[in-house]
N, C-alpha and C positions, 0 to 999 in steps of 0.2 A: 504493500500500500504506500509506504513512505517513498520507496524508489520510484513508483509511478508518479507521485506528486512532484518529486524533484525533477523528473523527466519533463513533466508538463510545464513546470516553471521555466526550465531551460528553453523549451520550445517557444514559450511566449517571449522571453528575453531576446531570442535570436530571430524573432518575427516569423518563425516557421508556422505558427498558428496565432490566431487572434485571442485577446483576453476573453471575448465572448465564447470562443470555442472551448477554452479551458474551463470556463464556468459551467457550460452546458454538459461537457464531458464529465466533469466531476459530479454534477447533480444526477446524471444518469447512472453513475456508479454507486452513488449513495442511496438513491431511491429504490424501493423494492421493484423488481422486474417481473411481477406476477403475470402469469398467462403468456409469457414469451417463450416458454419451452426451451430455455437455455440459448436462445439467440444472443448475438453479441450486443444488441441494442434493445431498449424499450422503444418500440416503433411509434408509440404515441408521442414520445418526447423528441424523437430523432430529427424531425424537420427543422427545429431551431438550431441544433448542432450542425446539420447539413449546410444551412445558410452561412454559418460561420466558417465551415470548411471551405466553401467556395471563396469567401473573402480572403482566406489565407493563401489559397492556390493562385488567385488573381494577382497577388503581389509579385509573382515571378513568371506567370504564364498567361497566355491568351486562352480564355475559355470560350469566348464567343467569336467565331471566325468572321472576318470581313473579307469579301472577295478581292478587294484591292490589296490585302495584306498576304494572303495565301492562295495557292492554286494547286490543283491536282493534275499532274502531267506524267504520262508514261508510268503509272502505277505508284508514283511517289508524290507526297505533298511537299511543295516548295514554298519557302518564305520569300515573298516578293519585296515587302517593305522591311528593311532592317531595323527600323525604329519600333516595330511591333514586338512585344514580348513573344518568345517562342511558344509553340504548343507544348503541352506536357507530353513527354515521350510516350506514355501509355496511351494517351488520346490519339496522337498521330499514328501510332502503330495500329490501334483499333480501326481508325478510318481507312488506312491503307489496306488492311486485310479485308474489311467489309466491302469496300469499293472494288477491290481486285476480283472479288467473286461475282460482280455484276448482277446483283439482285434487282428485280423489278419492284419488290416490296420488302420492307424490313419491320421487325418488331424489336423494340428495346425493352427488356424486362428489368425493372428498376430504373425507370427513365429519369427520376429525380427532377432536376430543374430544366431538363430538356435541351441542354447545351449540345449533346451528341446528336440529337435529332436535327437541331438547327444546323449544325456544322455539316452533317451529311447532305442536307438539302443544299447548302451553299456550294458544295463540291459537285453534286449531281442532283439538280432540281427535278429530274424525272422520276426519282425513287418515291414510291408511295410509303408514307411514314406512319407507324403505329407505336404507341408506348403504353406501358402499364406500370403502376406503382401501387404498393399496398396502402398508401397513405394519401388522403385528400390534401393534407398539409403539404406534401411533396408536389402535388399537382398545382396547388396554389402558387408555389414558388415557380413552377414552369410557366404559369400564366403571367406572373409578374415579369419574368425575364424575357419571355417570348410571346407577347400577346397576339402576334400575327402568324404564329407557327402553323403551317398547314399539315397537321398531324391529327390522327384519331387517338385520343388518350383516355384512360379510364382507371378506376381503382380496382385492382384484382389482387387477391392474396395468392401468390404463386404456390404456396404450400397446401392449398385447398385442392383435394383430389377431384372435386367437382367444378373447378374453376373453368371458365370459358374464355379462351384467348383467340384473337384473330389468327387466321391462317395466312402465312406469308412465305415468300421465297427463303428468307434468312431471318433467324432470330439470334440476337446477340445480347451479351451481358458483360458489364465491366465492374468488377469488384462488388458483386452482389451476392452470389450464391455462397461465398465464403462465410457470410454472416449468419446463414441459416443452419440451425443445429440438426443433428440426425435423430433427435428425440422424437419418438412416435412416427418415425418414417417421414418426417417433414422434408428433409433434404431430397429424398428419393421422389417424393410427390412433386417437388419443384422441378426436378430434372425431367420427369415424365411429362409435365405440362410444357416445358420448353420444347421437348421433342415433338409433341403433338402439334405445336404451333408452327413448325417449320416444314416446308415442303422439300427443301433442297439442302440447306446448310444451317449449322449452328456454330456460332463463334463465341468463345469465352476467353476473357483475360481476367485472371483471378489470383488469389494467394493460394498456391497449390498445396501448401502445408496444412490447410484447414480440413481437407477431406481428401480421400483417394478418389479424385474426380474420374480417373480412367476406369477404375473398377466399377464405380457406380454407373458410369455411362455405358460401359459394356453390359452391365446387368439390365439397364433400361432398354438398350438396343435389342438385346436378345428377346425381350418380352414384347417388342413392338414390331410386327411384320412390315410396317411401312418403312422401316430402316434396314431391312434385310439387304446385305451386301454393301452397306455403307462403310466408309473408311474413316478412322480417327487419325488425324494428322496433327502436326504442330508446326508453328511458324516462330521464327526468331527475328527480333527487330535488328536491323543492320546496325552494327557498332555497339549493340547492347545485348550480348547473348543471354544475359540473365532475364531479359524481358521476353516472355513467350506467350503464345496464344494457342488454344486448343480449337481445332476445327473438325467438326463432324460433318461429313458431306456424302451425298449420293453421287456427286459428279467427280470427275478426275480433277484434282487440284495440284498446284505446283509446290507442294510441301511434302516433306518426308513423313512416312507413317509413324505414328506414336506406338512403339512396341513395348516400351519400358517406362514406367512412371518416373524413373530417375531422370529422364530427359527434361522433365518439368521441375522436379524437386532440386536437382543440381546440388546434391549433398546436404540439403536442409532436412530437418527432422519432420516427419509426418506426424500430425496430431489431429484428433477429431474432437468434436464437441456436440 
């Protein structure tokens, strides 16, 4: 507890996070997390923390793309205006993988403030956009940040086995499923919903130590005849081999097959919750 508090203080002093982020993070750790089934966050309180997280990231990175600052050319995102803060590497990597698969429609699970949906539209306006989040508070943030976003969004609990999701070419998530616990099969329910929503591809960028994503996806694929013959691959961001994406695809993709989970763990310890 003490070490965590000291780490948070250091992050505030180094401007890595905002003071508001530190406050809401501390409150979420102190308040009871009833009904959350061991998830990382109390989802009712999370929207306030999330807005502070965005403020912290915006100190060093561009979160909302302007077409005069960035462009997508030959499979890569290029920064046009040097005065613009760079994209976060995770975000740039996500966009390049998703755009490279050329989907006609996408669904973001855990769409939060809508920045990824906005940015994908900026790079390819022809993509049909969908987003879900489990919190109306998160979607309020999306509407504040992107009032003109042309996307269909709604509140959906991804861990609900009876959840209804739109059917799209490609479903993606960024740092979302890692926060869902395996208690009562909730993580597996979330994965099954992700697979049911995608006709061709699933793309994930996550903290691979939180679950054995490969084993769980293999289990879900084996139980879903719609994914028979699909391949699980992984991509690595150029110049940053520690940044990896998992791609489940029915099509041939230009990435190596993921045969061993160590390719994602890269020496880190696997833990579950």
